[in-house]
KEVEXTOR-68025 format. One record per residue: residue number from 1; x, y, z of N, C-alpha, C in turn. Coordinates in nm, 4 decimals, padded with zeros to 6 digits. Example, Ala and Ser with C-alpha at 12.3 -4.5 7.8 and 13.67 -1.06 7.14 Angstrom:
2
num; nc1; nc2; nc3; cac1; cac2; cac3; cc1; cc2; cc3
1; 01.3190; -00.5690; 00.7800; 01.2300; -00.4500; 00.7800; 01.3200; -00.3300; 00.7800 .
2; 01.2850; -00.2250; 00.7080; 01.3670; -00.1060; 00.7140; 01.2900; 00.0030; 00.7870 .
END
This chain:
90
num; nc1; nc2; nc3; cac1; cac2; cac3; cc1; cc2; cc3
1; 10.7123; 10.8588; 09.2088; 10.7725; 10.9741; 09.2705; 10.9217; 10.9736; 09.2425 .
2; 10.9803; 11.0904; 09.2375; 11.1246; 11.0970; 09.2145; 11.2024; 11.0356; 09.3308 .
3; 11.3191; 10.9876; 09.2976; 11.4053; 10.9287; 09.4005; 11.4490; 11.0364; 09.4994 .
4; 11.4639; 10.9968; 09.6235; 11.5071; 11.0907; 09.7263; 11.6573; 11.1128; 09.7170 .
5; 11.6977; 11.2351; 09.7502; 11.8400; 11.2683; 09.7540; 11.9007; 11.2205; 09.8853 .
6; 12.0263; 11.2556; 09.9054; 12.1002; 11.2128; 10.0242; 12.0295; 11.2527; 10.1539 .
7; 11.9714; 11.3725; 10.1577; 11.9075; 11.4220; 10.2793; 11.7556; 11.4052; 10.2786 .
8; 11.7026; 11.3270; 10.1832; 11.5600; 11.2959; 10.1817; 11.4739; 11.3890; 10.0984 .
9; 11.5331; 11.4898; 10.0345; 11.4560; 11.5836; 09.9530; 11.4265; 11.5230; 09.8160 .
10; 11.3178; 11.5687; 09.7550; 11.2801; 11.5309; 09.6194; 11.2644; 11.6612; 09.5408 .
11; 11.3620; 11.6992; 09.4574; 11.3615; 11.8313; 09.3945; 11.2314; 11.8714; 09.3246 .
12; 11.1656; 11.7872; 09.2432; 11.0397; 11.8314; 09.1814; 10.9315; 11.8614; 09.2850 .
13; 10.9268; 11.7814; 09.3903; 10.8293; 11.8042; 09.4962; 10.8621; 11.9323; 09.5721 .
14; 10.9891; 11.9581; 09.5940; 11.0295; 12.0808; 09.6640; 10.9936; 12.2050; 09.5835 .
15; 11.0007; 12.1978; 09.4513; 10.9578; 12.3118; 09.3682; 10.8086; 12.3374; 09.3828 .
16; 10.7287; 12.2316; 09.3839; 10.5847; 12.2478; 09.4041; 10.5556; 12.3023; 09.5435 .
17; 10.6276; 12.2533; 09.6428; 10.6082; 12.3023; 09.7794; 10.6461; 12.4493; 09.7901 .
18; 10.7518; 12.4901; 09.7204; 10.7931; 12.6302; 09.7226; 10.6843; 12.7185; 09.6636 .
19; 10.6208; 12.6716; 09.5555; 10.5114; 12.7501; 09.4994; 10.3970; 12.7606; 09.5999 .
20; 10.3657; 12.6502; 09.6685; 10.2560; 12.6532; 09.7648; 10.2885; 12.7431; 09.8840 .
21; 10.4143; 12.7524; 09.9208; 10.4555; 12.8412; 10.0296; 10.4532; 12.9875; 09.9879 .
22; 10.5059; 13.0170; 09.8686; 10.5332; 13.1549; 09.8299; 10.4521; 13.2069; 09.7113 .
23; 10.3828; 13.1204; 09.6403; 10.3012; 13.1652; 09.5278; 10.3769; 13.1809; 09.3971 .
24; 10.5016; 13.1404; 09.3909; 10.5779; 13.1531; 09.2670; 10.7241; 13.1203; 09.2879 .
25; 10.8042; 13.1603; 09.1884; 10.9478; 13.1335; 09.1919; 11.0236; 13.2583; 09.1490 .
26; 11.1459; 13.2676; 09.1954; 11.2368; 13.3744; 09.1551; 11.3121; 13.3280; 09.0310 .
27; 11.3040; 13.4072; 08.9229; 11.3699; 13.3732; 08.7971; 11.5120; 13.4283; 08.7987 .
28; 11.6105; 13.3399; 08.7953; 11.7506; 13.3830; 08.7999; 11.7954; 13.4494; 08.6699 .
29; 11.7295; 13.4183; 08.5580; 11.7717; 13.4739; 08.4288; 11.7513; 13.6252; 08.4228 .
30; 11.6318; 13.6726; 08.4607; 11.6077; 13.8175; 08.4519; 11.5830; 13.8826; 08.5885 .
31; 11.6131; 13.8107; 08.6957; 11.6066; 13.8625; 08.8333; 11.4688; 13.9187; 08.8699 .
32; 11.3627; 13.8454; 08.8331; 11.2274; 13.8881; 08.8659; 11.1535; 13.7747; 08.9365 .
33; 11.0483; 13.8123; 09.0072; 10.9635; 13.7141; 09.0735; 10.8535; 13.6712; 08.9773 .
34; 10.8377; 13.5441; 08.9585; 10.7337; 13.4885; 08.8726; 10.6197; 13.4419; 08.9616 .
35; 10.5093; 13.5163; 08.9626; 10.3938; 13.4839; 09.0450; 10.2942; 13.4042; 08.9619 .
36; 10.2482; 13.2912; 09.0158; 10.1494; 13.2077; 08.9487; 10.0217; 13.2071; 09.0331 .
37; 09.9083; 13.2290; 08.9700; 09.7836; 13.2337; 09.0462; 09.6767; 13.1470; 08.9801 .
38; 09.5684; 13.1252; 09.0533; 09.4537; 13.0462; 09.0071; 09.4940; 12.9058; 08.9639 .
39; 09.5696; 12.8385; 09.0474; 09.6114; 12.7007; 09.0210; 09.5489; 12.6115; 09.1276 .
40; 09.4923; 12.5013; 09.0842; 09.4340; 12.4042; 09.1757; 09.5076; 12.2727; 09.1586 .
41; 09.5489; 12.2137; 09.2695; 09.6166; 12.0843; 09.2672; 09.5193; 11.9766; 09.3117 .
42; 09.5059; 11.8737; 09.2313; 09.4294; 11.7553; 09.2682; 09.5260; 11.6384; 09.2564 .
43; 09.5403; 11.5634; 09.3620; 09.6405; 11.4575; 09.3635; 09.5792; 11.3247; 09.4058 .
44; 09.6487; 11.2200; 09.3723; 09.6124; 11.0857; 09.4173; 09.7418; 11.0074; 09.4330 .
45; 09.7454; 10.9213; 09.5313; 09.8659; 10.8422; 09.5520; 09.8333; 10.7141; 09.6268 .
46; 09.9215; 10.6200; 09.6145; 09.9118; 10.4929; 09.6858; 10.0160; 10.4908; 09.7965 .
47; 10.0055; 10.3987; 09.8885; 10.1081; 10.3896; 09.9934; 10.2459; 10.3618; 09.9337 .
48; 10.3506; 10.4152; 09.9963; 10.4864; 10.3937; 09.9444; 10.5344; 10.2510; 09.9693 .
49; 10.5192; 10.1684; 09.8705; 10.5671; 10.0303; 09.8783; 10.6362; 09.9945; 09.7482 .
50; 10.7160; 09.8932; 09.7497; 10.7829; 09.8489; 09.6276; 10.8699; 09.9582; 09.5688 .
51; 10.8430; 10.0001; 09.4469; 10.9215; 10.1028; 09.3795; 10.8708; 10.2439; 09.4017 .
52; 10.7686; 10.2619; 09.4842; 10.7127; 10.3953; 09.5073; 10.7753; 10.4580; 09.6314 .
53; 10.8164; 10.5837; 09.6172; 10.8706; 10.6587; 09.7307; 10.7592; 10.7368; 09.7985 .
54; 10.7738; 10.7593; 09.9261; 10.6795; 10.8419; 09.9998; 10.7033; 10.9894; 09.9720 .
55; 10.6057; 11.0718; 10.0045; 10.6156; 11.2163; 09.9890; 10.6430; 11.2753; 10.1266 .
56; 10.7213; 11.3808; 10.1318; 10.7567; 11.4412; 10.2600; 10.6340; 11.5007; 10.3286 .
57; 10.6353; 11.5031; 10.4604; 10.5253; 11.5615; 10.5353; 10.5167; 11.7122; 10.5134 .
58; 10.6302; 11.7758; 10.4811; 10.6284; 11.9192; 10.4515; 10.5415; 11.9490; 10.3308 .
59; 10.5332; 11.8556; 10.2375; 10.4492; 11.8730; 10.1190; 10.3064; 11.8250; 10.1458 .
60; 10.2921; 11.7182; 10.2214; 10.1602; 11.6612; 10.2483; 10.0713; 11.7547; 10.3295 .
61; 10.1305; 11.8495; 10.4023; 10.0489; 11.9368; 10.4881; 09.9532; 12.0245; 10.4088 .
62; 09.9735; 12.0380; 10.2778; 09.8878; 12.1230; 10.1958; 09.7643; 12.0505; 10.1439 .
63; 09.7521; 11.9229; 10.1695; 09.6434; 11.8447; 10.1130; 09.5572; 11.7842; 10.2231 .
64; 09.4323; 11.7609; 10.1891; 09.3417; 11.6892; 10.2771; 09.3505; 11.5413; 10.2438 .
65; 09.3508; 11.4607; 10.3447; 09.3585; 11.3168; 10.3257; 09.2187; 11.2581; 10.3374 .
66; 09.1794; 11.1816; 10.2378; 09.0486; 11.1193; 10.2360; 09.0666; 10.9723; 10.2009 .
67; 09.0139; 10.8873; 10.2857; 09.0211; 10.7441; 10.2602; 08.8843; 10.6840; 10.2887 .
68; 08.8375; 10.6030; 10.1974; 08.7093; 10.5363; 10.2149; 08.7317; 10.3867; 10.2049 .
69; 08.6939; 10.3169; 10.3084; 08.7034; 10.1710; 10.3082; 08.5944; 10.1163; 10.2161 .
70; 08.6254; 10.0214; 10.1293; 08.5226; 09.9665; 10.0402; 08.4089; 09.9023; 10.1206 .
71; 08.2863; 09.9260; 10.0745; 08.1687; 09.8719; 10.1423; 08.1468; 09.7270; 10.1023 .
72; 08.0896; 09.6521; 10.1938; 08.0477; 09.5160; 10.1631; 07.9122; 09.5218; 10.0938 .
73; 07.8767; 09.4165; 10.0237; 07.7514; 09.4125; 09.9474; 07.6308; 09.4315; 10.0387 .
74; 07.6330; 09.3723; 10.1575; 07.5207; 09.3855; 10.2508; 07.5005; 09.5312; 10.2932 .
75; 07.6092; 09.6031; 10.3175; 07.6004; 09.7439; 10.3570; 07.5443; 09.8287; 10.2439 .
76; 07.5919; 09.8062; 10.1231; 07.5416; 09.8820; 10.0089; 07.3928; 09.8559; 09.9871 .
77; 07.3516; 09.7310; 10.0007; 07.2111; 09.6959; 09.9842; 07.1258; 09.7694; 10.0871 .
78; 07.1713; 09.7745; 10.2109; 07.0960; 09.8425; 10.3168; 07.0886; 09.9924; 10.2922 .
79; 07.1988; 10.0537; 10.2526; 07.2016; 10.1983; 10.2272; 07.1053; 10.2343; 10.1152 .
80; 07.1159; 10.1660; 10.0017; 07.0342; 10.2029; 09.8870; 06.8880; 10.1627; 09.9035 .
81; 06.8600; 10.0560; 09.9751; 06.7198; 10.0209; 09.9992; 06.6543; 10.1253; 10.0897 .
82; 06.7286; 10.1773; 10.1882; 06.6743; 10.2848; 10.2724; 06.6519; 10.4119; 10.1927 .
83; 06.7437; 10.4443; 10.1029; 06.7264; 10.5630; 10.0188; 06.6053; 10.5494; 09.9272 .
84; 06.5900; 10.4343; 09.8664; 06.4748; 10.4129; 09.7786; 06.3444; 10.4155; 09.8568 .
85; 06.3439; 10.3571; 09.9748; 06.2242; 10.3594; 10.0588; 06.1876; 10.5021; 10.0956 .
86; 06.2853; 10.5823; 10.1344; 06.2612; 10.7232; 10.1684; 06.2089; 10.7984; 10.0472 .
87; 06.2660; 10.7727; 09.9300; 06.2259; 10.8424; 09.8082; 06.0806; 10.8141; 09.7750 .
88; 06.0394; 10.6882; 09.7844; 05.9034; 10.6513; 09.7469; 05.7998; 10.6934; 09.8517 .
89; 05.8412; 10.7111; 09.9760; 05.7482; 10.7558; 10.0786; 05.7277; 10.9065; 10.0760 .
90; 05.8214; 10.9779; 10.0202; 05.8094; 11.1260; 10.0174; 05.7660; 11.1704; 09.8850 .
END
């Protein structure tokens, strides 16, 4: 992630957030609104540790957070054995 500025903003992230808020950007060169549509954002990130910076909550509000704890071998064995048993009985 980009380094944070003095007040905690990250300019590239703020540009993406502005698009998510307003659907585009105002072009200063020809004084027109640039509307962007049919864009899907898929993101992935790790916790902010070491050299990684966190993302602002103003930007995070646009995404769903999904976390899955890794399964132990015993749990996976039980899940898939039940699925196979159900499959063969039906």
